[in-house]
N, CA and C of each residue as an Amber inpcrd file, in Angstrom:
protein
   489
   7.7920000   9.7090000  -8.6420000   6.9870000   9.3240000  -7.1580000
   5.3950000  10.1360000  -7.4870000   4.3260000   9.3850000  -7.2850000
   3.2790000   9.9640000  -7.0840000   2.9780000  11.3610000  -6.4110000
   2.4860000  12.0660000  -6.6170000   2.5160000  13.3230000  -5.7610000
   1.6750000  13.0670000  -4.4940000   2.2050000  13.5970000  -3.4130000
   1.4310000  13.3840000  -2.2040000   0.3280000  14.1900000  -1.8830000
  -0.1470000  15.1480000  -2.7660000  -1.2350000  15.9480000  -2.5080000
  -2.0760000  15.9340000  -3.7340000  -2.7340000  14.7430000  -3.9040000
  -3.8230000  14.9050000  -4.6820000  -5.1740000  15.5560000  -4.1510000
  -6.2430000  15.5450000  -4.6980000  -7.5140000  16.3690000  -4.2930000
  -8.0240000  15.6250000  -3.1100000  -7.5200000  16.0020000  -1.8050000
  -8.4180000  15.7330000  -0.7000000  -8.3580000  16.7910000   0.4180000
  -8.3290000  16.4800000   1.6520000  -8.4070000  17.4570000   2.5100000
  -6.9540000  17.8100000   2.8630000  -6.5690000  18.9430000   3.3670000
  -5.1970000  19.3850000   3.9740000  -4.8970000  18.4110000   5.0780000
  -5.8920000  17.9170000   5.8790000  -5.5870000  17.2270000   6.9900000
  -4.9950000  15.6660000   6.5930000  -5.7420000  15.1770000   5.5200000
  -5.4010000  13.9860000   4.9360000  -4.2750000  14.0710000   4.2590000
  -3.8280000  15.1050000   3.6390000  -2.3680000  15.1860000   2.7360000
  -1.4360000  15.3400000   3.7650000  -1.6700000  16.0500000   5.1590000
  -0.5940000  16.2560000   6.2480000  -0.5350000  15.0450000   6.7930000
  -1.3060000  14.1390000   7.0850000  -1.4450000  12.7320000   7.6890000
  -0.6190000  11.9180000   6.7840000  -0.7490000  11.9270000   5.5040000
  -0.0130000  11.0790000   4.6840000   1.5530000  11.4310000   4.6230000
   1.7560000  12.6230000   4.5470000   3.1420000  13.1520000   4.2260000
   3.9020000  12.6120000   5.5710000   3.4080000  12.8180000   6.7560000
   3.8640000  12.5580000   7.8400000   4.3030000  11.0500000   8.0660000
   3.3770000  10.3360000   7.8250000   3.6400000   8.8390000   7.5870000
   4.5460000   8.3010000   6.4180000   4.6900000   9.0020000   5.2190000
   5.7110000   8.5710000   4.3210000   7.1150000   8.9000000   5.1030000
   7.1630000  10.3600000   5.6470000   8.3910000  10.7620000   6.1590000
   8.7160000   9.8210000   7.3030000   7.8170000   9.3960000   8.2650000
   8.1920000   8.2900000   9.3610000   8.6580000   7.0340000   8.8080000
   8.1410000   6.5230000   7.7310000   8.3000000   5.2180000   7.2510000
   9.6910000   5.3050000   6.5840000  10.1320000   6.2060000   5.7430000
  11.2390000   6.6050000   5.0070000  12.2790000   6.6890000   6.0440000
  12.2460000   7.5440000   7.0620000  13.2090000   7.9170000   8.0790000
  13.5470000   6.4300000   8.9360000  12.3960000   5.6980000   9.0970000
  12.7810000   4.4430000   9.5780000  13.5390000   3.2740000   8.9840000
  13.1260000   3.2960000   7.5900000  13.7430000   2.5180000   6.9170000
  15.2920000   2.8260000   6.3950000  15.6500000   4.1070000   6.6270000
  17.0900000   4.7790000   6.6850000  17.8760000   3.9090000   7.6180000
  17.3530000   3.3470000   8.5890000  18.1260000   2.6760000   9.6230000
  18.5220000   1.2440000   9.2640000  18.1660000   1.0040000   7.9690000
  18.4790000  -0.3720000   7.6660000  19.4670000  -0.1180000   6.3210000
  20.2450000  -1.2760000   6.0420000  21.1420000  -1.5060000   5.0600000
  20.3490000  -1.5430000   3.9270000  21.0650000  -1.2180000   2.6830000
  20.3510000  -1.3730000   1.6510000  20.7470000  -0.4150000   0.4860000
  20.8830000  -0.6840000  -0.7200000  21.0940000   0.3970000  -1.7800000
  19.7120000   1.0870000  -2.4040000  18.6620000   0.4130000  -2.1320000
  17.4420000   0.9430000  -2.4600000  16.4750000   0.7450000  -1.4300000
  15.2890000   1.3360000  -1.4650000  14.1480000   1.2500000  -0.3910000
  13.7060000  -0.0530000  -0.5490000  13.4950000  -0.7250000  -1.5230000
  13.3810000  -2.4230000  -1.6300000  14.2270000  -3.1360000  -0.5400000
  15.6070000  -2.8730000  -0.8610000  16.5290000  -3.7230000  -0.1030000
  16.3920000  -3.1940000   1.2310000  16.0010000  -2.2090000   1.5020000
  15.8650000  -1.6430000   2.9520000  14.5670000  -2.3450000   3.5610000
  13.7930000  -2.2660000   2.8700000  12.2280000  -2.9610000   3.3250000
  12.5250000  -4.3240000   3.6010000  13.1640000  -5.0280000   2.7680000
  13.4760000  -6.4660000   2.9990000  14.4450000  -6.5650000   4.3490000
  15.4420000  -5.8250000   4.4270000  16.2800000  -5.7890000   5.3530000
  15.5910000  -5.7830000   6.8910000  14.6990000  -4.9970000   6.8360000
  13.7960000  -4.5660000   7.8960000  13.0140000  -5.7260000   8.4060000
  12.9030000  -6.8180000   7.6730000  11.9020000  -7.8960000   7.9200000
  10.7450000  -7.6360000   8.0090000  10.2680000  -6.4820000   7.5380000
   8.6730000  -6.1950000   7.4180000   8.0190000  -7.1300000   6.6410000
   8.1510000  -7.3590000   5.7090000   7.4950000  -8.3780000   4.8510000
   7.0900000  -9.8190000   5.9280000   7.7560000 -10.1420000   6.5300000
   7.3470000 -11.1830000   7.5520000   6.4560000 -10.9500000   8.6860000
   6.3870000  -9.7960000   8.9130000   5.7280000  -9.4180000  10.1440000
   4.0510000  -9.1710000  10.0010000   3.8590000  -8.9260000   8.7990000
   2.3570000  -8.9110000   8.4730000   1.5620000  -7.9000000   9.5020000
   0.7810000  -8.6560000  10.0070000  -0.0180000  -7.4670000  11.1890000
   0.6610000  -6.6480000  12.1400000   1.8120000  -7.6300000  12.5350000
   2.5110000  -7.1110000  13.5920000   3.4980000  -5.7350000  13.2840000
   3.7770000  -5.7530000  12.0270000   4.4480000  -4.6860000  11.4440000
   4.2020000  -3.1750000  12.0890000   2.9920000  -2.8590000  11.8770000
   2.7750000  -1.4970000  12.1910000   2.7430000  -1.3450000  13.8370000
   2.7200000  -2.0590000  14.4330000   2.8690000  -2.2410000  15.9600000
   4.4280000  -1.7550000  16.5380000   5.2780000  -2.6140000  15.8160000
   6.5420000  -2.8280000  16.0260000   7.0990000  -1.5400000  15.4400000
   6.9440000  -1.0150000  14.3590000   7.4330000   0.4250000  13.8700000
   6.8500000   1.3350000  14.7630000   5.7790000   1.4390000  15.1470000
   5.0800000   2.4170000  15.8890000   6.0550000   2.5740000  17.1040000
   6.0520000   1.3420000  17.8500000   6.7690000   1.1820000  19.0140000
   8.2220000   1.9560000  19.1390000   8.8970000   1.4380000  18.0270000
  10.2950000   2.0330000  17.6730000  10.3170000   3.6440000  17.5570000
   9.1470000   4.1810000  16.7750000   9.1710000   5.4940000  16.2660000
   8.7170000   6.3990000  17.4890000   7.5880000   5.7020000  18.2190000
   7.1490000   6.5860000  19.5030000   8.1100000   6.6750000  20.5270000
   9.0120000   5.7220000  20.6580000  10.0040000   5.7840000  21.7330000
  11.0100000   6.8980000  21.4450000  11.2620000   7.1050000  20.0620000
  12.2850000   8.0950000  19.5530000  11.4560000   9.4380000  19.4950000
  10.2910000   9.5120000  19.3670000   9.5640000  10.7540000  18.8660000
   8.6950000  11.4010000  20.0350000   8.1560000  10.7390000  20.8720000
   7.4310000  11.3730000  21.9620000   6.2080000  11.4090000  21.6070000
   5.6960000  11.2940000  20.2030000   4.3970000  11.3440000  19.6180000
   3.6290000  10.1650000  20.0030000   2.4160000  10.3560000  20.2820000
   1.3370000   9.0270000  20.8350000   1.6060000   7.9790000  19.7570000
   1.6080000   6.7120000  20.4780000   1.7360000   5.5000000  19.6990000
   0.6450000   5.4060000  18.7260000  -0.5210000   5.7180000  18.8970000
  -1.6880000   5.6270000  18.0290000  -1.7800000   6.3160000  16.8220000
  -1.2710000   7.4380000  17.2920000  -1.1510000   8.5910000  16.0440000
  -0.0410000   8.2090000  15.0360000   1.1590000   7.8240000  15.5560000
   2.3490000   7.4190000  14.7120000   1.8990000   5.9440000  13.9930000
   1.2720000   5.0030000  14.6220000   0.5180000   3.8570000  13.9140000
  -0.1100000   4.1100000  12.7570000  -1.0610000   4.9130000  13.0550000
  -2.1900000   5.4810000  11.9870000  -1.2630000   6.1750000  10.6930000
  -0.3780000   6.9310000  11.0720000   0.4270000   7.5920000  10.1230000
   1.3570000   6.7100000   9.5170000   2.0700000   5.9640000   9.8510000
   2.9050000   4.8100000   9.2930000   2.1430000   3.9680000   8.4910000
   0.8720000   3.4130000   8.8490000  -0.0730000   2.5750000   7.9680000
  -0.3660000   3.3020000   6.7940000  -0.6530000   4.6810000   6.8670000
  -1.1170000   5.1910000   5.7040000   0.2660000   5.5220000   4.9090000
   1.3280000   6.1380000   5.4040000   2.5430000   6.1880000   4.4860000
   2.8360000   4.9290000   3.8050000   3.0640000   3.6280000   4.6480000
   3.4530000   2.6300000   4.1400000   2.5840000   2.1550000   2.8550000
   1.4920000   2.3150000   2.7910000   0.5070000   1.9370000   1.5910000
   0.7660000   2.9210000   0.6860000   0.9170000   4.0410000   0.9750000
   1.1760000   5.1110000  -0.2440000   2.5240000   4.8880000  -0.7240000
   3.2800000   4.5600000  -0.0260000   4.6530000   4.0410000  -0.7840000
   4.5440000   2.7690000  -1.4040000   3.9660000   1.8580000  -1.2100000
   3.7900000   0.6050000  -1.9550000   3.0520000   1.0220000  -3.2290000
   1.9790000   1.7760000  -3.1460000   1.1440000   2.2960000  -4.2550000
   2.1110000   2.8440000  -5.1410000   2.9480000   3.9030000  -4.7000000
   3.8980000   4.7280000  -5.5230000   5.1960000   3.5550000  -5.9490000
   5.1970000   2.3670000  -5.5610000   6.2840000   1.6400000  -6.0070000
   7.5900000   1.8910000  -5.6050000   7.5620000   2.4630000  -4.4360000
   8.8950000   2.8130000  -3.8960000   9.5480000   1.5640000  -3.3100000
   8.9100000   0.5730000  -2.9380000   9.0230000  -0.7560000  -2.5080000
   7.7240000  -1.7540000  -2.7880000   8.1920000  -2.9350000  -2.8960000
   6.9350000  -3.7880000  -3.3270000   6.9680000  -4.7770000  -2.1170000
   5.9370000  -4.7010000  -1.3010000   5.7630000  -5.5850000  -0.4330000
   5.2360000  -7.0100000  -0.9920000   5.3100000  -7.9530000  -0.0030000
   4.9210000  -9.2110000  -0.5430000   3.3780000  -9.3120000  -0.6280000
   2.5080000 -10.3370000  -1.4450000   1.1660000 -10.0310000  -1.1120000
   0.5930000 -10.5270000   0.1060000   1.3900000 -11.3200000   1.0900000
   0.9770000 -11.7630000   1.9330000   0.9460000 -10.7420000   2.9100000
   1.6220000  -9.6650000   2.9520000   1.8760000  -8.3870000   3.9580000
   0.6080000  -7.3840000   3.3140000   0.5380000  -7.2940000   2.1570000
  -0.1750000  -6.4950000   1.4920000  -1.7360000  -7.0110000   2.0180000
  -2.0290000  -8.1570000   1.9880000  -3.3860000  -8.7860000   2.2280000
  -3.8660000  -8.4410000   3.6230000  -2.9440000  -8.2830000   4.7200000
  -3.2480000  -7.8340000   5.9180000  -3.4350000  -6.3840000   6.3060000
  -3.4060000  -5.6060000   5.1790000  -3.7400000  -4.2700000   5.2800000
  -4.9580000  -3.9820000   4.6020000  -5.5580000  -2.6490000   5.2740000
  -6.8430000  -2.3260000   4.3350000  -6.6780000  -0.7370000   4.2810000
  -7.1210000  -0.1880000   3.2570000  -7.1130000   1.3100000   3.0840000
  -8.3720000   1.6870000   2.4350000  -9.1800000   2.4360000   2.6300000
 -10.2480000   2.7790000   1.8350000  -9.9030000   3.6690000   0.5500000
  -8.6290000   3.9680000   0.3890000  -8.1000000   4.8570000  -0.8510000
  -7.6020000   3.9310000  -1.7940000  -7.0710000   2.8220000  -1.2480000
  -6.1160000   1.9290000  -2.1600000  -6.6200000   1.3990000  -3.5110000
  -7.5960000   0.9760000  -3.8330000  -8.2780000   0.5150000  -5.0370000
  -8.4490000   1.5830000  -5.9980000  -8.8190000   3.0050000  -5.4250000
  -9.2520000   3.9950000  -6.3740000  -7.9430000   4.6920000  -6.5490000
  -6.8730000   4.7540000  -5.7360000  -5.5100000   5.3180000  -5.9460000
  -4.8690000   4.5690000  -6.9400000  -4.8500000   3.2160000  -6.8080000
  -4.1090000   2.5460000  -7.6950000  -4.7780000   2.7160000  -9.3010000
  -6.0510000   2.5880000  -9.2890000  -6.7800000   2.7350000 -10.2720000
  -6.4710000   3.9150000 -11.1250000  -6.3790000   5.0720000 -10.3400000
  -6.1710000   6.2390000 -10.8820000  -4.5350000   6.5500000 -11.1480000
  -3.6600000   6.0400000 -10.1140000  -2.3580000   6.3260000 -10.4930000
  -1.4570000   5.2060000 -11.0610000  -1.7140000   4.1930000 -11.0570000
  -0.7220000   2.9910000 -11.5890000  -1.3930000   2.5280000 -12.8670000
  -2.6060000   2.3760000 -13.0970000  -3.0760000   1.8960000 -14.2850000
  -4.5380000   2.0480000 -14.6520000  -4.8160000   3.5120000 -15.1400000
  -6.1660000   3.9340000 -15.3080000  -6.8140000   3.1380000 -16.5270000
  -5.9160000   2.9650000 -17.5200000  -6.4820000   2.1920000 -18.7620000
  -7.1470000   0.6930000 -18.4340000  -6.1250000   0.1500000 -17.6190000
  -6.5200000  -1.4220000 -17.1090000  -7.7780000  -1.4670000 -16.2030000
  -7.9900000  -0.3340000 -15.5220000  -9.3240000  -0.3760000 -14.5400000
 -10.3180000   0.2340000 -15.3550000 -10.2490000   1.0590000 -16.2960000
 -11.2800000   1.4180000 -17.2060000 -11.7140000   0.1170000 -17.9110000
 -10.8400000  -0.8770000 -18.5500000 -11.3240000  -1.7570000 -19.3000000
 -11.9730000  -2.8720000 -18.5080000 -11.6260000  -2.9270000 -17.1740000
 -12.2770000  -3.7920000 -16.1650000 -13.6810000  -3.1090000 -15.8080000
 -13.7640000  -1.9560000 -15.6220000 -15.0020000  -1.3120000 -15.7760000
 -16.0640000  -1.6220000 -16.8530000 -15.3330000  -1.4940000 -17.8370000
 -16.3400000  -2.1390000 -19.2110000 -16.8440000  -3.4050000 -19.0830000
 -15.9160000  -4.4200000 -18.6060000 -16.1380000  -5.8140000 -18.5110000
 -17.0570000  -6.1190000 -17.3410000 -17.0450000  -5.0760000 -16.3840000
 -17.8140000  -5.3500000 -14.9280000 -19.5150000  -5.0220000 -15.4250000
 -19.5840000  -4.1580000 -16.2080000 -21.1460000  -4.1350000 -16.7200000
 -21.8530000  -3.9450000 -15.4860000 -23.0950000  -4.6370000 -15.1530000
 -23.7710000  -4.2580000 -14.1720000 -23.3390000  -4.4160000 -12.8030000
 -22.3390000  -5.2010000 -12.7160000 -21.5060000  -5.3030000 -11.4140000
 -20.8030000  -4.1570000 -10.9650000 -20.4410000  -3.0050000 -11.9700000
 -19.8920000  -2.0740000 -11.4790000 -20.3830000  -1.2600000 -10.3450000
 -19.6640000  -0.9800000  -9.2930000 -20.0670000  -0.2960000  -7.9750000
 -20.6150000  -0.9590000  -6.9880000 -20.9510000  -2.4080000  -7.4310000
 -21.4440000  -3.2530000  -6.2070000 -20.5440000  -3.7590000  -5.3300000
 -20.8780000  -4.4200000  -4.1360000 -19.9100000  -4.8920000  -3.1310000
 -18.8620000  -5.9020000  -3.9690000 -19.5410000  -6.8770000  -4.8130000
 -18.5680000  -7.7830000  -5.3900000 -17.5260000  -6.8120000  -6.4470000
 -17.8780000  -5.9880000  -7.0460000 -16.7230000  -5.2540000  -7.8060000
 -15.9330000  -4.6100000  -6.6690000 -16.2470000  -4.1420000  -5.8640000
 -15.3490000  -3.3690000  -5.0090000 -14.3090000  -4.2130000  -4.3470000
 -14.7270000  -5.3380000  -4.0580000 -13.8410000  -6.6080000  -3.5670000
 -12.7410000  -7.0310000  -4.5800000 -13.4840000  -7.1600000  -5.6210000
 -12.6600000  -7.5000000  -6.8810000 -11.6320000  -6.3150000  -7.1990000
 -12.0350000  -4.9940000  -7.3090000 -11.1550000  -3.9590000  -7.4340000
  -9.9560000  -3.9790000  -6.3550000 -10.3320000  -4.2550000  -5.2580000
  -9.3540000  -4.0850000  -4.1330000  -8.3040000  -5.3110000  -4.3880000
  -8.9910000  -6.2690000  -4.6250000  -7.7030000  -7.5070000  -4.8640000
  -6.9240000  -7.2720000  -6.1900000  -7.4370000  -6.7180000  -7.1830000
  -6.7540000  -6.5520000  -8.3120000  -5.8530000  -5.3290000  -8.0000000
  -6.2610000  -4.2480000  -7.2570000  -5.2490000  -3.3080000  -6.8840000
  -3.9940000  -3.7660000  -6.0430000  -4.3130000  -4.5900000  -4.9820000
  -3.4560000  -5.4840000  -4.2360000  -2.0760000  -6.2540000  -5.2130000
  -2.8790000  -6.7530000  -6.2810000  -2.0880000  -7.5520000  -7.2130000
  -1.1070000  -6.6400000  -7.9930000  -1.5610000  -5.5990000  -8.5220000
  -1.0060000  -4.3720000  -9.2200000   0.3620000  -4.1340000  -8.4920000
  -0.0620000  -3.6800000  -7.0770000   1.1540000  -3.3100000  -6.1700000
   2.1650000  -4.1850000  -5.9350000   1.8540000  -5.4210000  -5.5600000
   2.5110000  -6.5440000  -5.2130000   3.3770000  -7.3120000  -6.2990000
   2.8790000  -7.1290000  -7.4830000   3.4040000  -7.8490000  -8.6500000
   4.0850000  -6.9300000  -9.5540000   3.6510000  -5.7920000  -9.5790000
   4.2210000  -4.6400000 -10.3510000   3.2690000  -4.7550000 -11.6810000
   3.7160000  -4.0180000 -12.6100000   2.7760000  -4.0560000 -14.0490000
   1.4250000  -3.3550000 -13.8980000   0.6520000  -3.8830000 -14.6040000
  -0.6320000  -3.3870000 -14.4210000  -1.8650000  -4.3110000 -14.5170000
  -2.8750000  -4.1600000 -14.7560000  -4.2130000  -5.0100000 -14.7280000
  -3.8900000  -6.2100000 -15.7050000  -3.4680000  -5.7760000 -17.0010000
  -3.2140000  -6.7210000 -17.9350000  -2.0400000  -7.7920000 -17.7430000
  -1.1480000  -7.4820000 -16.7240000  -0.2240000  -8.4690000 -16.3300000
  -0.3710000  -9.3470000 -15.3580000  -1.6810000  -9.2430000 -14.6440000
  -2.0940000 -10.1530000 -13.7230000  -2.2410000 -11.7690000 -14.2940000
  -1.8590000 -12.5020000 -13.6120000  -1.9780000 -13.9470000 -14.1600000
  -2.7660000 -14.9130000 -13.3160000  -3.2380000 -15.8900000 -13.5990000
  -4.1340000 -16.9190000 -12.8600000  -3.0880000 -17.2180000 -11.6080000
  -2.0770000 -17.4270000 -11.9140000  -1.1610000 -17.8950000 -10.6100000
  -1.2230000 -16.6770000  -9.6630000  -1.0370000 -15.5180000 -10.1170000
  -1.2720000 -14.1960000  -9.1370000  -2.5230000 -14.2620000  -8.4160000
  -3.7070000 -14.6750000  -9.0210000  -4.9840000 -14.6550000  -8.2000000
  -4.9010000 -16.0000000  -7.3370000  -4.4090000 -16.7610000  -7.6390000
  -4.3270000 -18.1500000  -6.6300000  -3.4060000 -17.7930000  -5.4850000
  -2.1960000 -17.1650000  -5.6380000  -1.5450000 -16.8270000  -4.6810000
  -2.1580000 -15.9490000  -3.5230000  -2.6760000 -14.9630000  -4.2250000
  -3.4040000 -14.0250000  -3.3370000  -4.6100000 -14.9310000  -2.5970000
  -5.3020000 -15.6740000  -3.1370000  -6.3080000 -16.3200000  -2.6000000
  -5.9140000 -17.2840000  -1.6970000  -4.8080000 -17.8400000  -1.6600000
  -4.2860000 -18.6530000  -0.7570000  -3.5500000 -18.0650000   0.5500000
  -3.4700000 -17.0100000   0.4290000  -2.8710000 -16.2100000   1.7300000
  -3.6400000 -16.4050000   3.0030000
């Protein structure tokens, strides 16, 4: 698993750790031999945007912590768990998420060589809005399909574009 504590603020790390713990505790309530099986059993893949509201409502009722706080933590934790390949959400679910650290974290932790090769190809586009959007979509494909940048197919791109 990826370390939960790469170089960022203590507040961010604590937020991420709480989110990961909350999501895993929630997933433990579902049947399955693996986190992936529990993820699928939870029905989360089909909820898309409603997912975090549903889970936050369940956790808030049990924990007494404010719903907004819980919702933010589980959104962060769920993305981190997907980046770490603990479970693999469908592209349709991933495409309803946004995280400012997603593309950079996937590039750094999942496929640094693949993203470095993309940087070489990007040339003048590197760092532009166009590149940031493309890198984000590539990161979603790496998370949702597994593998690395070089494993992405035209069909994968079409599937993401059709969502």
